[in-house]
BADRENRO-5258 format. One record per residue (C-alpha): residue in one letter; chain; x, y, z. Coordinates in pm, whole numbers, plus 50000, padded with zeros to 5 digits. Layout:
# residues N
PT   code   unit      px      py      pz
PT      A      A       X       Y       Z
...
This chain:
# residues 310
PT   code   unit      px      py      pz
PT      M      A   51007   51548   51035
PT      R      A   51025   51777   50758
PT      S      A   50903   51654   50390
PT      G      A   51206   51775   50209
PT      T      A   51470   51557   50066
PT      E      A   51700   51387   50296
PT      G      A   51968   51229   50355
PT      L      A   52078   50897   50052
PT      F      A   51697   50975   49872
PT      H      A   51676   51183   49590
PT      S      A   51431   51379   49360
PT      V      A   51462   51165   49054
PT      D      A   51288   51379   48722
PT      V      A   51030   51114   48582
PT      S      A   51044   51279   48260
PT      S      A   51477   51168   48284
PT      L      A   51424   50787   48374
PT      T      A   51470   50720   48022
PT      C      A   51884   50827   48070
PT      V      A   51886   50526   48320
PT      P      A   51913   50172   48288
PT      P      A   51623   49963   48358
PT      D      A   51869   49659   48521
PT      E      A   52009   49961   48775
PT      T      A   51861   49993   49203
PT      L      A   51744   50341   49253
PT      R      A   51709   50488   49586
PT      M      A   51428   50822   49519
PT      S      A   51165   51089   49648
PT      L      A   50829   51059   49544
PT      R      A   50596   51330   49594
PT      T      A   50213   51248   49693
PT      P      A   49911   51406   49567
PT      D      A   49932   51602   49888
PT      G      A   50256   51759   49872
PT      V      A   50418   51426   50177
PT      L      A   50794   51332   49991
PT      L      A   50820   50977   50014
PT      E      A   51147   50792   50024
PT      A      A   51164   50464   49773
PT      R      A   51267   50238   49604
PT      Y      A   51342   50067   49307
PT      D      A   51471   49680   49239
PT      P      A   51459   49579   48894
PT      C      A   51314   49177   48880
PT      S      A   51636   48950   48931
PT      A      A   51562   48755   48625
PT      G      A   51593   48994   48358
PT      P      A   51327   49330   48254
PT      A      A   51004   49249   48301
PT      D      A   50637   49423   48226
PT      T      A   50526   49372   48519
PT      A      A   50565   49522   48885
PT      I      A   50461   49506   49235
PT      V      A   50470   49724   49459
PT      V      A   50489   49664   49824
PT      A      A   50290   49812   50048
PT      H      A   50428   49755   50496
PT      G      A   50239   49757   50753
PT      F      A   50249   50019   51010
PT      T      A   50569   50121   51173
PT      G      A   50748   49941   50895
PT      S      A   50898   50125   50633
PT      V      A   51130   50095   50316
PT      D      A   51431   49959   50489
PT      R      A   51319   49707   50727
PT      P      A   51450   49360   50716
PT      A      A   51110   49199   50671
PT      L      A   51049   49468   50378
PT      R      A   51346   49421   50236
PT      R      A   51382   49047   50267
PT      A      A   50992   49037   50105
PT      A      A   51141   49252   49806
PT      A      A   51384   49016   49753
PT      V      A   51177   48699   49694
PT      L      A   50928   48919   49447
PT      A      A   51187   49075   49280
PT      R      A   51269   48749   49149
PT      H      A   50977   48813   48930
PT      A      A   50926   49108   48880
PT      A      A   51024   49480   48964
PT      V      A   50994   49537   49258
PT      V      A   50824   49945   49457
PT      T      A   50904   50010   49833
PT      F      A   50840   50361   49981
PT      S      A   50762   50481   50340
PT      F      A   50440   50582   50372
PT      R      A   50396   50908   50471
PT      G      A   50512   50981   50872
PT      H      A   50735   50584   50903
PT      G      A   51120   50591   50813
PT      R      A   51271   50944   50639
PT      S      A   50976   51014   50526
PT      G      A   50816   51341   50534
PT      G      A   50398   51370   50720
PT      R      A   50290   51172   50945
PT      S      A   50041   50872   51009
PT      T      A   49686   50901   50984
PT      V      A   49702   50483   50996
PT      G      A   49619   50381   50688
PT      D      A   49371   50713   50549
PT      R      A   49552   50928   50341
PT      E      A   49821   50639   50323
PT      V      A   49571   50565   50011
PT      L      A   49800   50822   49862
PT      D      A   50041   50758   49928
PT      L      A   49977   50401   49714
PT      A      A   49904   50603   49436
PT      A      A   50175   50825   49400
PT      A      A   50388   50461   49339
PT      V      A   50218   50308   49072
PT      A      A   50211   50601   48861
PT      W      A   50532   50629   48880
PT      A      A   50633   50258   48819
PT      R      A   50407   50334   48561
PT      R      A   50546   50647   48426
PT      R      A   50904   50441   48432
PT      G      A   50800   50176   48149
PT      H      A   50599   49902   48326
PT      A      A   50293   49797   48108
PT      R      A   50136   49625   48392
PT      V      A   50186   49739   48790
PT      V      A   50015   49499   49080
PT      T      A   49961   49578   49455
PT      V      A   50044   49379   49763
PT      G      A   50019   49541   50114
PT      F      A   50022   49411   50457
PT      S      A   49831   49463   50789
PT      M      A   49813   49866   50753
PT      G      A   49966   49784   50425
PT      G      A   49635   49543   50375
PT      S      A   49400   49777   50421
PT      V      A   49567   50024   50225
PT      V      A   49518   49845   49904
PT      L      A   49245   49682   49921
PT      R      A   49117   50083   49944
PT      H      A   49323   50155   49725
PT      A      A   49161   49916   49445
PT      A      A   48852   50037   49476
PT      L      A   48963   50438   49468
PT      Y      A   49196   50384   49244
PT      G      A   48986   50110   49003
PT      E      A   48778   50055   48615
PT      A      A   48419   50091   48872
PT      A      A   48552   50383   48991
PT      G      A   48436   50473   48677
PT      D      A   48583   50755   48411
PT      S      A   48447   51027   48555
PT      P      A   48691   51301   48691
PT      E      A   48578   51313   48989
PT      P      A   48691   51021   49256
PT      A      A   48496   50784   49386
PT      G      A   48331   50843   49782
PT      P      A   48514   51184   49687
PT      S      A   48394   51184   50113
PT      E      A   48721   51002   50087
PT      W      A   48927   51292   49996
PT      R      A   48802   51613   50212
PT      G      A   49085   51921   50301
PT      T      A   49295   51732   50081
PT      A      A   49403   51618   49740
PT      G      A   49221   51385   49503
PT      P      A   49392   51131   49240
PT      S      A   49460   51427   49041
PT      G      A   49660   51609   49359
PT      R      A   49382   51913   49356
PT      E      A   49080   51952   49605
PT      G      A   48828   51789   49470
PT      G      A   48999   51515   49153
PT      G      A   48994   51808   48893
PT      R      A   48948   51742   48516
PT      D      A   49226   51568   48526
PT      G      A   49131   51358   48764
PT      G      A   48997   51067   48559
PT      A      A   49358   51012   48376
PT      Q      A   49530   51087   48742
PT      R      A   49347   50759   48869
PT      A      A   49394   50543   48541
PT      Q      A   49742   50635   48579
PT      G      A   49768   50500   49028
PT      R      A   49538   50209   48983
PT      T      A   49664   49910   49038
PT      D      A   49632   49585   48776
PT      A      A   49601   49292   49048
PT      V      A   49605   49344   49447
PT      A      A   49689   49060   49700
PT      A      A   49566   49145   50041
PT      V      A   49826   48996   50296
PT      S      A   49663   49034   50682
PT      A      A   49444   49289   50679
PT      P      A   49208   49365   50878
PT      A      A   48816   49343   50734
PT      R      A   48679   49701   50999
PT      W      A   48787   49993   51139
PT      Y      A   48839   49986   51563
PT      Y      A   48917   49656   51633
PT      R      A   49044   49616   52011
PT      G      A   48932   49216   52040
PT      T      A   49309   49117   52056
PT      A      A   49585   49247   52275
PT      P      A   49837   49364   52049
PT      M      A   49567   49514   51841
PT      R      A   49440   49723   52249
PT      R      A   49835   49803   52266
PT      V      A   49838   49906   51891
PT      H      A   49508   50107   51936
PT      W      A   49744   50298   52299
PT      L      A   50034   50414   52003
PT      I      A   49809   50617   51829
PT      T      A   49512   50738   52060
PT      R      A   49758   50853   52339
PT      P      A   49960   51095   52396
PT      A      A   50205   50880   52562
PT      G      A   50191   50584   52286
PT      R      A   50232   50826   51978
PT      L      A   50628   50910   52118
PT      V      A   50699   50610   52225
PT      G      A   50551   50597   51845
PT      R      A   50812   50846   51701
PT      Y      A   51131   50828   51922
PT      G      A   51080   50409   51962
PT      L      A   50955   50311   51676
PT      R      A   51015   50546   51426
PT      T      A   50684   50626   51361
PT      R      A   50548   50991   51371
PT      I      A   50121   50926   51447
PT      H      A   49890   51243   51330
PT      D      A   49698   51377   51622
PT      R      A   49394   51358   51481
PT      D      A   49066   51156   51492
PT      W      A   48924   51088   51098
PT      D      A   48733   51354   50951
PT      P      A   48537   51169   50783
PT      V      A   48606   50762   50897
PT      P      A   48751   50642   50497
PT      L      A   48638   50363   50357
PT      S      A   48612   50098   50591
PT      P      A   48815   49742   50401
PT      V      A   48520   49574   50380
PT      E      A   48357   49760   50276
PT      A      A   48572   49854   50002
PT      V      A   48633   49522   49863
PT      P      A   48335   49451   49666
PT      L      A   48457   49852   49483
PT      I      A   48764   49674   49303
PT      A      A   48606   49376   49076
PT      P      A   48690   49312   48807
PT      T      A   49026   49384   48917
PT      P      A   49196   49048   49061
PT      L      A   49183   49035   49460
PT      L      A   49338   48751   49664
PT      I      A   49358   48792   50058
PT      V      A   49611   48567   50250
PT      H      A   49627   48522   50631
PT      G      A   49779   48330   50851
PT      D      A   49524   48091   51094
PT      R      A   49762   48209   51405
PT      D      A   49769   48576   51314
PT      P      A   49779   48768   51645
PT      Y      A   49651   49098   51629
PT      F      A   49312   49007   51357
PT      P      A   49143   48635   51454
PT      V      A   48982   48479   51091
PT      D      A   48646   48609   51036
PT      H      A   48804   48943   50895
PT      P      A   48997   48770   50574
PT      R      A   48649   48577   50598
PT      S      A   48468   48888   50626
PT      L      A   48691   49047   50300
PT      A      A   48569   48715   50067
PT      A      A   48237   48726   50182
PT      A      A   48178   49015   50068
PT      S      A   48357   49014   49734
PT      G      A   48091   48822   49642
PT      G      A   48299   48531   49470
PT      H      A   48476   48753   49382
PT      A      A   48851   48739   49536
PT      E      A   49100   48446   49617
PT      L      A   49165   48345   49972
PT      W      A   49452   48125   50125
PT      L      A   49411   48067   50460
PT      E      A   49744   47950   50582
PT      P      A   49832   47734   50820
PT      G      A   50083   47819   51130
PT      M      A   50116   48110   50975
PT      G      A   50121   48482   51204
PT      H      A   50080   48823   51087
PT      A      A   50216   49040   50771
PT      E      A   50561   49028   50640
PT      N      A   50746   48945   50935
PT      A      A   50513   48589   50903
PT      A      A   50524   48607   50531
PT      G      A   50827   48224   50456
PT      E      A   51005   48226   50131
PT      E      A   50754   47985   49975
PT      L      A   50435   48197   50083
PT      L      A   50571   48470   49904
PT      T      A   50734   48278   49587
PT      R      A   50300   48202   49597
PT      I      A   50169   48490   49589
PT      A      A   50424   48693   49318
PT      R      A   50344   48409   49087
PT      W      A   49967   48464   49123
PT      L      A   50023   48878   49034
PT      T      A   50233   48781   48766
PT      A      A   49969   48536   48607
PT      A      A   49648   48730   48715
PT      P      A   49426   48846   48454
PT      G      A   49643   49073   48205
PT      A      A   49957   48904   48291
């Protein structure tokens, strides 16, 4: 699939956004630091102008227009402005999915867009694969990454552009990372570690990702175009990223009936934070945005908007 503008989605020149009413829903394209074009949507806070924007990272095979994501965005928009987008290889976005690796660049592009839109605070919430992305993003773009122009963990950016949009970061990488950072992060139904195959649903996911027949099913059945190359190098895992997130506020949410990742995953993430993270184990909840009810989404929105710095 080509990475150009498609359908109803159009490139938005962020320098001209002051001409667009702040209470208007926008459909736009975002360009990542490594040049991938993403479909995206901006919904203003339904309660009135808001300083905070919530950037939502969907799960694997999701997209900006999937009903579960639109339902979640509508609840979150009662408390803040909301930016949703389709990860690379998903929906109408360009590129191919790297299943949580380079998707950090997609999230950073959406966060930076929200800041240019004028929001003083930008926070992130991710579901499943998106949960792993928001954790790694918070670590790589957070305060603990320092003010040096090189991104934290330079192997993360091998063969692609760093936060500066150029190979290896560049002199303006610190400023780009500051623009792309999050003020609070919530990970819902996120895995703690890579290559987990301990449940039947995850074994099916691995078949979808690793086998040619599976990738065909992903492309034509799920509108998800998956990269056929293995990770090289293997990216920082979520549990390795968590200790690097502080002092950014961190919330970990997981259902005790999640069929993909059992509760040792959120407990491992919380333990890795050294007491920094808040952990919510939700009775009866299944997996990701499809299982997140209105009451839980409301609590998450309130946590994100009330986190330190709000």
